[in-house]
C-alpha positions as CSV (number, residue, x, y, z in Angstrom):
1,X,91.8,81.7,82.0
2,X,92.9,80.4,85.5
3,X,93.8,82.6,88.5
4,X,95.3,81.0,91.6
5,X,96.3,82.7,94.8
6,X,95.8,83.4,98.4
7,X,92.6,85.0,99.6
8,X,92.5,88.4,101.2
9,X,89.0,88.7,102.8
10,X,87.2,91.9,103.4
11,X,83.7,92.8,104.4
12,X,80.9,94.8,102.9
13,X,81.2,98.3,101.6
14,X,84.8,98.5,100.6
15,X,84.8,101.9,98.9
16,X,87.0,103.7,96.4
17,X,88.5,105.9,99.1
18,X,89.8,102.8,100.9
19,X,91.2,101.4,97.7
20,X,92.7,104.6,96.4
21,X,92.8,107.2,99.2
22,X,92.2,110.8,98.1
23,X,95.2,112.1,100.0
24,X,97.5,109.9,97.9
25,X,96.0,110.6,94.5
26,X,98.9,112.8,93.4
27,X,101.4,109.9,93.8
28,X,102.5,107.7,90.9
29,X,100.4,104.6,90.4
30,X,102.9,102.6,92.3
31,X,103.0,105.1,95.1
32,X,99.2,105.2,95.3
33,X,99.1,101.4,95.3
34,X,101.1,101.4,98.5
35,X,98.1,103.0,100.3
36,X,95.5,100.5,98.9
37,X,93.3,99.2,101.7
38,X,95.5,100.5,104.4
39,X,92.6,101.8,106.4
40,X,91.2,98.3,106.6
41,X,94.5,96.3,106.6
42,X,97.7,98.3,107.0
43,X,99.7,95.3,105.7
44,X,97.8,94.6,102.6
45,X,99.9,96.5,100.1
46,X,103.1,95.3,101.7
47,X,102.2,91.6,101.7
48,X,99.9,90.9,98.8
49,X,101.5,88.7,96.2
50,X,100.9,88.6,92.4
51,X,97.9,86.4,91.7
52,X,96.4,86.8,95.1
53,X,92.6,87.1,95.2
54,X,90.6,89.8,97.0
55,X,87.3,88.5,98.4
56,X,84.8,91.1,99.4
57,X,81.2,91.4,100.5
58,X,78.4,93.5,99.2
59,X,78.8,96.6,97.1
60,X,82.6,96.3,96.6
61,X,84.0,99.5,95.0
62,X,81.2,101.9,95.9
63,X,81.9,105.6,96.0
64,X,83.6,107.8,93.4
65,X,84.1,106.8,89.8
66,X,87.9,107.0,90.1
67,X,89.4,104.2,88.0
68,X,92.5,104.3,90.2
69,X,90.5,102.2,92.7
70,X,90.7,99.2,90.3
71,X,94.1,100.2,88.9
72,X,95.9,100.0,92.3
73,X,94.7,96.4,92.8
74,X,96.1,95.5,89.3
75,X,99.3,97.5,90.0
76,X,99.8,95.3,93.2
77,X,99.3,92.2,91.0
78,X,95.9,91.1,92.4
79,X,94.7,88.3,90.2
80,X,91.0,88.8,90.7
81,X,88.3,90.3,92.9
82,X,85.4,88.2,94.1
83,X,82.5,89.9,95.9
84,X,78.9,89.4,96.6
85,X,78.1,92.5,94.5
86,X,80.0,95.4,92.9
87,X,79.4,99.1,92.4
88,X,78.7,99.2,88.6
89,X,81.4,101.8,87.8
90,X,84.1,99.8,89.7
91,X,83.1,96.6,88.0
92,X,83.4,98.3,84.5
93,X,86.6,100.1,85.4
94,X,88.2,96.8,86.6
95,X,87.3,95.0,83.3
96,X,88.6,97.9,81.3
97,X,92.0,97.7,82.9
98,X,92.1,93.9,82.7
99,X,91.3,93.0,86.4
100,X,88.9,90.0,86.5
101,X,85.9,90.6,88.8
102,X,83.4,87.9,89.7
103,X,80.1,88.4,91.5
104,X,79.9,85.5,94.0
105,X,79.3,85.5,97.8
106,X,82.2,83.6,99.4
107,X,83.2,86.1,102.1
108,X,81.7,83.9,104.8
109,X,83.2,80.7,103.4
110,X,86.8,81.7,102.6
111,X,89.4,82.3,105.3
112,X,92.2,84.8,104.9
113,X,95.2,83.2,103.3
114,X,93.3,80.2,101.9
115,X,94.4,79.2,98.4
116,X,91.8,79.5,95.7
117,X,91.8,78.5,92.0
118,X,89.5,80.5,89.8
119,X,88.6,79.3,86.3
120,X,87.0,82.3,84.5
121,X,86.0,80.3,81.4
122,X,84.2,77.5,83.2
123,X,82.8,79.5,86.0
124,X,84.3,77.5,88.8
125,X,86.1,78.4,92.0
126,X,87.9,75.7,94.0
127,X,88.9,76.2,97.6
128,X,92.1,74.2,97.6
129,X,92.1,73.5,101.4
130,X,89.0,71.2,101.2
131,X,88.5,70.8,97.5
132,X,85.1,72.4,97.6
133,X,83.9,73.9,94.4
134,X,81.6,76.9,93.8
135,X,80.0,77.9,90.5
136,X,79.5,81.3,89.1
137,X,78.4,82.7,85.8
138,X,81.4,82.2,83.4
139,X,82.8,85.3,81.8
140,X,81.9,85.7,78.2
141,X,84.7,84.9,75.8
142,X,85.0,88.5,74.6
143,X,85.5,89.7,78.2
144,X,88.1,87.0,78.8
145,X,89.9,88.1,75.7
146,X,89.8,91.8,76.9
147,X,91.1,90.8,80.4
148,X,93.8,88.5,78.9
149,X,95.0,91.3,76.7
150,X,95.6,93.5,79.8
151,X,92.5,95.6,79.4
152,X,90.6,97.7,76.8
153,X,93.5,100.0,75.8
154,X,96.0,97.1,75.5
155,X,93.5,95.1,73.4
156,X,92.9,98.1,71.1
157,X,96.7,98.6,70.6
158,X,97.0,94.9,69.8
159,X,94.2,95.0,67.3
160,X,95.7,98.1,65.7
161,X,99.2,96.5,65.5
162,X,100.8,99.0,67.8
């Protein structure tokens, strides 16, 4: 599974309230997504393109267990999230909704807007500007299947023939 897109670079401690602000939780998923990361970058939700890759620092997704924090990124079409480390519940929520997440520390090596190619099966990220490659632990095949299916519920529906 290959993901290619422009990098959106954020620092450490991006929490669930920044990803899915509490004051917007009553909105539709699309409405909530329009507020994603606005406290850090007011233009993110307006300018992010399908396939773009969010690059974070340590403890990405800390805070509440709200699955909307991962969902809004997927709703906006984000292709993957790379971070030095993840809050465990965010990591699992992302996988469950089909959003690839990779633990790798690139926040100091990648510039905003830089094009990246991520191969989840081989565990390789290529920074297309200079061709440099960075290895990570490849995703297990059963997780790639789950992500490719669009998440846990979508995979279950496929398996059940619905």
